[in-house]
N, C-alpha and C positions, 0 to 999 in steps of 0.2 A: 599471594602464592605464586613462587617462579614457574615458568612455563616446564622446565624440569621436573619438579617437583611433584606437578600437576600431572605429567605423563606417567610418571612412576607410581602415584594412588592409583590411577585409571588401570595400569597393568595389572597392578596388586590386585585390584577388585575384577578384572577378566580371568587373572589366573584363580582365584577363588572360586567364581560361578563354574568354571571349567571343570574343576575337581568335584564340586558339588552334582553338575549334571551329570558326569561320567560316572560318580558313584550311584545315582539314581538310575541310570540307565543300567549298568551292570547287576542293581538288585532287581531290575526289571527281567532282565535276561533270565536270572537264576529262578526267579519265582515264576517264569512261565515255562520252566522245563527244559530250559539250556543248563547242562550242568558241566562241570569239570571233571577231570577224567579221576575215574575211582582209584580205590585202593590198588596195586599194583604187587603182584606175588614176586617176593626176591626168591629168584632159584638158588638152589643150596651149592655148596662151594665143591671142588674136587682136585686134590694130586698133592705130593708129598713134600716134607721138607724140614729141617733140621730147623732149631729156633733157639737153642742156647746152650750152654755147655753141659748143662745137667738135665735139659727139660724134658720131656717124654710126650707131651699130649697137644691138644687144642681145642677148638671150638666151633661150631656149624650153623648154619642159617636156614630156617623154615619160613612160613609165611605169616604176613600180617600186615593191616594197615595202618600207615603212618600219617598222623596229623599234621597237617605244614600251614603257614599262614601265607597271605598272597601279596607280594611286595613288586615295584615296578623296577624293570631291569632295562638298560637301553638296548641291550644284546641279548635277549633271551632264547633260550638253546632247547630244543627239543629234548625231550628225554628227563628232566629236571621235575616235573610233575610230579609230586607224591601225594597221596590220601587227599583230604578234604580241605576245602579253606574256611577258616576260622574268623577272618577279618583281611581288609582290602586296604589297600595303601596308594595312591595313585598319583603320577608325575608327568609332566610333558616331555618327550623326547625332543632334543635338541637336533632338529634336522638339519642345521649347519655347522653342526660340531664337525672340528678337523678328522675325526677317527669316522665320520659317516659320510666323507664327501661322495661315496658310491653306496648309493642307498641299498640294502639289504631285503630280501625278502622274509616276513614274518614266518616263524615256524606254524607247523599245525597246533604247537601247544600255545601259541600266543593269541590273547583275548584281545582283540582289536575294536577300539571306540574312536569316533571321531571327536575332535573338542567339543563338538557342538551337542555331544550327549548322544548322537544317532549310532548305529552300529555301522560299521566301516570296512571295506576290502582293502587292506595294506597292500595288493598286487595291484589295483586300480592306478592307472598310467594318468588319470586325470588329475584335476588340481585337487587338493583337499588339504585341510588344515593339519595341524601336529596329529599324531596316531599316539593313543595310550597304549602300552603294553602292560599286560598284568602278568607277572610271574611268581608261581609259588616259589616258597624257600623252607629248609627246613633237609629234611633226609635226600640225601642224592647218591645214585650210585655213577661211580666215575669208571671210565674204560679207556682214558687218554693217558699214557704214561707218562707223557712230558708234565702234564698236570700233576699228576701225583709224585713225580721226582721233584718238581718246584716245592710241592708242600712238605716232603718229608727232609729236604735241605734245609729246610728253616732250622733243624735240629737233627743234623745228620747221624750222629752218634747214637742219640735215641731211636732213630727210625733206620737204623742201618738194614735189618733183617727186611724191611720192608722195601728198601731199596733194592736189595739184591732179588726179591720175588717179580722184579720186572722184567728179569731175564725170561727169554724165550721158553726155556725149560720149565719155570715155575709158573708163569704169566697163566696158562690155562686153567691152573686151579685156584685161581684166587678171587675175590670177590671184595671189592673196595667200597665202601658207604662213608659216606662224609656228612658232615652238618654244615650247611651252605646258610649263613645268617643274612643272606642279600647283598653282601659288600665282599663275598669270596669265602673260601674253605677256612673252617674255624677247627673243626674236629675231623680226625681220618681211624677207621678203624679196617682192620683187615682181617679176612675170614679165609683160612687155608685148610683145605679140605681131605688132603691124603692121609693123615695119619689118622689113627681110631683111639679115642674121639680127634676130631680137628681140633685146630687152632684158633684161637681169638685173640688178636693183638688189639688192645685199645690203651693207648699210651697216650695220654691227655696234654693238649697244649693249655698254658693258662690262658684264662680262667677255665678250671674244670668243669664248672657247671653245664656249659654246653656238652662235654663228653658224657656228664651223668643224663642230659637230656636225649643223646642219641642212643645210649644203651637202654634205656626206659622204652624209646621209639622202636627199637629193635628187637625187644626182650620177645615178643611172640614170635619171630623169626627164629629162634635158636632151638637148636635139637633137646634131646633129654638129657643127654650130658654131653659137657664141653670139657676143655683146658683151657684157662684162659691166664693170659698174661696184660695185667690192669696196673694203671696207675694207682698207688694207694690212695684208700677211701672209695674205691670205686665199685668193691664187692657187692655193698649194700644197694648197687644202682640196678642189680639184676635180679634183688630178690623182690617179692616172695615166690617168683619163679622160678628163679635157679639158687640153688644156695650150697655151699661148700660142702662136699665129703670129706674134707681134710682141712687143718688149718692152713692160711694162706703162708707161703714160706718167701721170707722177703729177701729179694735181689737188688743187684745194682747194676747198672749199664755204665762202662767205662769207655772213653774214648781216647785215642792218641792225639796228644795237643803238643808234644816236644821230642820230635823224631831223633834230635841229636842224642840225646839219653840212650838211645839204643847202641850206641859205639861202646867199646871196650866191656862187652859181655861174651867175648870169646866167637869163635866161627867153627866150633866143633860139628854142628849139625851137618847132617847130610839130607839131599833132596829124596823123599820116598815116591813110588809111582806103583801103577796097577803091577808091576812085578814083584813088589813087597807084599802084596795082599794077604798072603798066610802067616807071613811073621806080623805083620799089624794085627792082625786077629787076634793071633796069639798074645800077644803083648797087652790089648786090652783086657782079654780074659784075666789077666793076673795085674794090671794096674788100676783099670778102670771098669770093671765089670758091670754090665747094665748101659754104658753111654750109647748114645744114639751115634750109631757109624754105619755108613753102608759103603759098599765097593767102590760104588761111581764116586765118592767124595776123593779117593785116590787119583782119579782121572784127571782133577785138576792139575795136581802136580804140584800142591802147593801144602805139602806135608812135608815135614823135616824130623829126623830122628838121629839121636845119639847112641851111638852102639860102643858097648865095651865088649869083653871077651866072649860072654855068652850070648850076645846079640843087643837089641834093642834092651835102653833102659830108660829112654823117655822119648816121648813124641808130642810134637804140637803141629795142629792142622787148623783148616778154615771150616765154619758151617755155611760161610758166606763168601763168595769170590766172584766179582763181576767186572772184569775190566771195561765194559760197556757204560755201566752206571758209577764207574770208579770206587767201588766199596768193597770190603773185606770186615768179615767178623771171626776172630779166632774163635776156635773151638776144638774139644776132645783134647786137650792139654794134660796130660799126667806122666806120672813116673813111678817106675817100681816101689815099692815099698823100701827095700833095702837100698835103694841108691836116693833116696830124699835128703834133703838138708844139704845138699851140695851145690845149690844152684844152676843144676843142669835145665831145668823148666825155664827158668829166666834166661839162659843163653838159649835154647832153642826157640822160644818167643821171640829175641831179638834178632836172630838169624831170618826169622821168618818173616817179620813185619819189613825187614830191610828187603827182602824179594818182593813184597807185596809192593812197597815203594818203589822199587825197579819197574814194575807193571804199571805204573801209572797210577796206582790206587791213591786216592786223597782222603779217605776215611776209612779207618780202622778201630773196629770198636770190639766190644766182646761182653758177655754177659756173666755174672759171678755171684755165688751168695753172698748175701751181706754178712754172714758169720764165718766166712772163711777169709779171716784177715790175712793169714799169711802170703795167699793169693794175692789179694788186693795190694799189701805193700810190694810185693814184687812188682807187680804190673805199675805199680805207682813209680817204682825205679827206672822202670823203662821209659816214662814220660807220658802213662796213662792219666786221666784225671775222671772223676766221678761226670757222668753226665745227666743221669735218672736215677731214682728210686723204682721199684715197681715189684710186686708181688705175683708169683704164680700159684695157683690155686685150680683144683678140678671142682668143677661144679655139676650139679645134677638138679632134674626135676623133685621138688619135695613129694 
């Protein structure tokens, strides 16, 4: 056997022994009274927000324990521990790795064990062997907006409303729960608490199985009645705790993919602002009764209207508008019944989208009922394409 082969064989045996000794030491610690952080109650959500062209409700969060596995991470972070551990996988951190040239102090939630199997103090300045960090994975709560934004930007048209809720106005009323599989975030759930009932957004990233696990884990946290926006097939993940009170309604999420198609649709729309509030309210009473509209939405000055002799005949606006996060979602698009079929809404939306692009917005999205084929075709002519299917459904405790 060559010397280098012998060395590699010896290192493999050492690594195996280290893992076995560490596992034994952890088991000893747990059996002798040292316990991981117990179930952490998740507080409830809180503040108002529009979520789609024709949506009206939301979901909420109560309290419950979450089971999670234990796995090694090189950079454990406080606050990631949830529930009770059911398995343990250990690995040796690379103290000489480039990203760890400056050693960091372990967090309070890290369980440090020397490679020889004995308990260790990761803050000890003395010489010691590699430290093993054990970290739970599973349900985590996020409060870092940049982390959330990076996740949502994987499919920005799908998560446009979530990106908009990162704004300071909405942020205090949000709660973000995610599934961390050990190698990063895999799924994200947003709870927004101001409407009654609150809104639950659970739009799964493939594969959807992890979202099912996440929803099952937080089922006990949800209130007696919620309004949910879910990827298809996820309604059953909340049963039997929460069941539909009416059939789920299929919707589509569309995103602007070809802005060049906005050209040639006229520029007859005029901007609307707070000074137009009374006229806009009267218009929606006739054209879109029951739509979710609040006066503060006009303060964005990202509403446009087309007027004829008797006043407004068409209005297009936004539910989301965030120059900071470069995202917008169209909403409250309507035309008076006797003015429909003339392409007015198409022209108004084209004008609005051009204004949004001038703002530096690079994600323009919208929600539309799947059976509203006329609207879908109109949006497609403007350069929108389907980003995802989802359902809206009110849920209540059986």
